[in-house]
C-alpha positions in Angstrom: 14.1 19.1 21.7 11.7 16.2 22.4 8.9 18.7 21.0 10.6 19.7 18.1 11.7 16.1 17.0 8.2 15.4 17.1 7.1 17.8 14.8 9.8 17.3 12.6 8.5 13.4 12.7 4.9 14.9 12.0 5.8 17.1 8.8 7.8 14.1 7.4 4.8 11.9 8.1 2.4 14.3 6.2 4.8 14.8 3.6 4.9 11.4 2.8 1.2 11.1 3.0 0.9 13.9 0.8 2.9 12.3 -2.0 1.2 8.9 -1.7 -2.3 10.9 -2.2 -0.6 12.5 -5.8 0.7 8.5 -6.6 -2.9 7.5 -6.1 -3.8 10.3 -8.7 -1.0 9.4 -11.3 -1.8 6.1 -11.3 -5.5 6.8 -11.8 -4.5 9.3 -14.7 -2.3 6.5 -16.3 -4.9 4.0 -16.1 -7.7 6.1 -17.5 -5.2 7.2 -20.5 -4.5 3.5 -21.0 -8.1 2.5 -21.0 -8.9 5.1 -23.4 -6.5 5.1 -26.0 -4.8 1.6 -25.3 -5.0 -1.1 -28.1 -5.9 -3.8 -24.9 -8.7 -6.2 -24.8 -11.9 -5.9 -23.1 -11.1 -8.0 -20.3 -8.0 -5.9 -19.7 -9.6 -2.7 -20.1 -12.3 -3.8 -17.9 -9.7 -4.5 -15.2 -7.8 -0.8 -16.1 -11.5 1.1 -15.5 -11.6 -0.8 -12.6 -8.3 0.3 -11.0 -8.7 3.7 -11.8 -12.0 4.1 -10.1 -10.3 2.7 -7.1 -7.1 4.8 -7.5 -9.0 7.8 -7.6 -11.3 6.7 -4.6 -8.1 6.1 -2.5 -6.9 9.9 -3.4 -10.2 11.5 -2.2 -10.5 9.5 0.6 -6.7 9.9 2.0 -6.9 13.6 1.1 -10.3 14.3 3.1 -8.6 12.4 6.2 -5.3 14.1 5.8 -7.0 17.4 5.8 -9.3 16.1 9.0 -6.1 15.7 10.9 -4.4 18.8 9.8 -7.3 21.1 10.7 -8.0 18.9 13.9 -4.3 19.5 15.1 -4.2 23.2 14.7 
């Protein structure tokens, strides 16, 4: 019973981590499109580019560690 509940908690946390990865990816895509196609001043464009790069980096960082922890638990 306890092992089953722990397994359910682990799968829910993995789903949440996977969703948060894609949220970072979506933020990066939106910021990139706004940077390229938006009608913004230069200062705002620099901030958008910064957020796009950071979000993309966080996507890959979180994905790497999620896969690493999944492989370790198998």
